[in-house]
C-alpha positions in Angstrom: -9.1 -39.4 -16.5 -6.9 -40.5 -13.6 -3.5 -39.5 -12.3 -1.8 -42.1 -14.5 -2.5 -40.0 -17.5 -1.2 -36.7 -16.0 1.7 -35.1 -17.8 4.1 -35.0 -14.9 6.7 -33.0 -16.9 4.1 -30.3 -17.3 3.4 -30.4 -13.5 7.1 -30.2 -12.6 7.8 -27.3 -15.1 4.7 -25.4 -14.0 5.5 -25.9 -10.3 9.0 -24.5 -10.8 7.7 -21.6 -12.9 5.1 -20.6 -10.4 7.6 -20.8 -7.5 10.1 -18.7 -9.4 7.5 -16.1 -10.5 6.2 -15.9 -6.9 9.8 -15.4 -5.6 10.3 -12.6 -8.0 7.0 -11.0 -7.2 7.4 -11.1 -3.4 11.1 -10.3 -3.3 12.5 -7.8 -5.8 9.2 -6.4 -7.0 7.2 -6.1 -3.8 9.5 -7.3 -1.1 10.1 -4.0 0.6 6.5 -3.0 0.7 5.5 -6.6 1.8 8.0 -6.4 4.6 6.7 -3.0 5.7 3.1 -4.2 5.7 4.1 -7.1 8.0 6.3 -5.0 10.2 9.6 -6.7 9.2 11.2 -3.3 8.7 10.9 -2.7 12.5 13.4 -5.5 13.2 17.1 -5.0 13.2 19.1 -6.4 10.3 20.4 -9.2 12.5 16.8 -10.1 13.4 15.7 -10.0 9.8 18.6 -12.3 8.8 17.7 -14.7 11.6 14.1 -14.7 10.3 15.2 -15.4 6.7 17.4 -18.3 7.9 14.3 -19.9 9.4 12.2 -19.7 6.3 13.3 -22.9 4.6 10.5 -25.1 6.1 8.0 -22.4 5.0 9.4 -22.3 1.5 9.3 -26.1 1.3 5.6 -26.0 2.4 4.9 -23.4 -0.2 6.6 -25.5 -2.9 4.5 -28.5 -2.0 1.2 -26.5 -2.2 2.4 -25.1 -5.5 2.7 -28.6 -6.8 -1.1 -29.0 -6.1 -1.8 -25.8 -8.0 0.2 -27.0 -11.0 -1.3 -30.4 -10.8 -4.8 -28.9 -10.9 -4.1 -26.7 -13.8 -2.5 -29.6 -15.8 -5.4 -31.9 -14.9 -8.0 -29.4 -16.1 -6.0 -28.5 -19.2 -5.9 -32.2 -20.2 -9.5 -32.8 -19.2 -10.8 -29.8 -21.1 -8.5 -29.6 -24.2 -11.1 -27.5 -26.1 -10.7 -24.7 -23.5 -8.0 -22.2 -24.1 -5.3 -22.6 -21.3 -5.3 -18.9 -20.6 -9.1 -18.8 -20.2 -8.8 -21.8 -17.9 -6.1 -20.1 -15.8 -8.1 -16.8 -15.7 -11.3 -18.6 -14.4 -9.4 -20.6 -11.9 -7.8 -17.4 -10.7 -11.0 -15.5 -10.6 -13.3 -18.2 -9.2 -10.9 -19.8 -6.6 -7.8 -17.8 -5.9 -9.3 -14.3 -5.7 -12.1 -15.2 -3.2 -9.8 -17.4 -1.0 -7.0 -14.8 -0.8 -9.4 -11.9 -0.3 -11.1 -13.7 2.5 -7.8 -14.6 4.1 -6.7 -11.0 3.9 -9.9 -9.4 5.2 -10.3 -11.8 8.1 -6.6 -12.6 8.7 -5.7 -9.6 10.8 -4.4 -7.3 8.1 -4.4 -3.7 9.3 -7.1 -1.7 7.6 -4.7 0.7 6.0 -3.0 -2.2 4.1 -6.1 -4.1 3.0 -6.4 -2.8 -0.6 -2.6 -2.8 -1.1 -2.3 -6.4 0.2 -5.2 -7.6 -1.9 -3.7 -6.0 -5.0 -0.3 -7.5 -4.4 -1.6 -11.0 -3.7 -4.1 -11.0 -6.5 -1.4 -9.7 -8.9 1.0 -12.4 -7.7 -1.6 -15.1 -8.0 -2.5 -13.9 -11.5 1.2 -13.7 -12.6 2.0 -17.2 -11.3 -1.2 -18.7 -12.8 -0.6 -17.2 -16.2 3.1 -18.2 -16.2 2.1 -21.7 -15.4 -0.5 -21.7 -18.2 2.2 -20.6 -20.6 4.5 -23.5 -19.5 1.6 -26.0 -19.5 0.7 -24.9 -23.1 4.2 -26.1 -24.2 3.4 -29.6 -22.9 -0.4 -30.2 -23.3 
């Protein structure tokens, strides 16, 4: 199965869904804690607003890599139609996302006091985004 047979509507919808769920996860749900873990609370409101204003290129990069995640999920869902989409999402999350994120957190300079909290927030966010994408993909595939 090549890229010509990919359901691009499913990719687009899953990408937007993952991006929105991630934005909700890391802003209203865990934004304050996330900011505290990364020391953003130590900046003045003016400095925080300046930092937010410079985030557009980072958000664009995140959106692009989210396309890759959605594309992979759609590709595997179409390649393995006998596999339940939620089981597929779970195994992708467990086998690829968890190890990658945990390694990045452990070896990425996170303060020891924040390791468990950061792992739980990131793993929860990755799981929520993946399962939301699976739901949307199930509507297409």
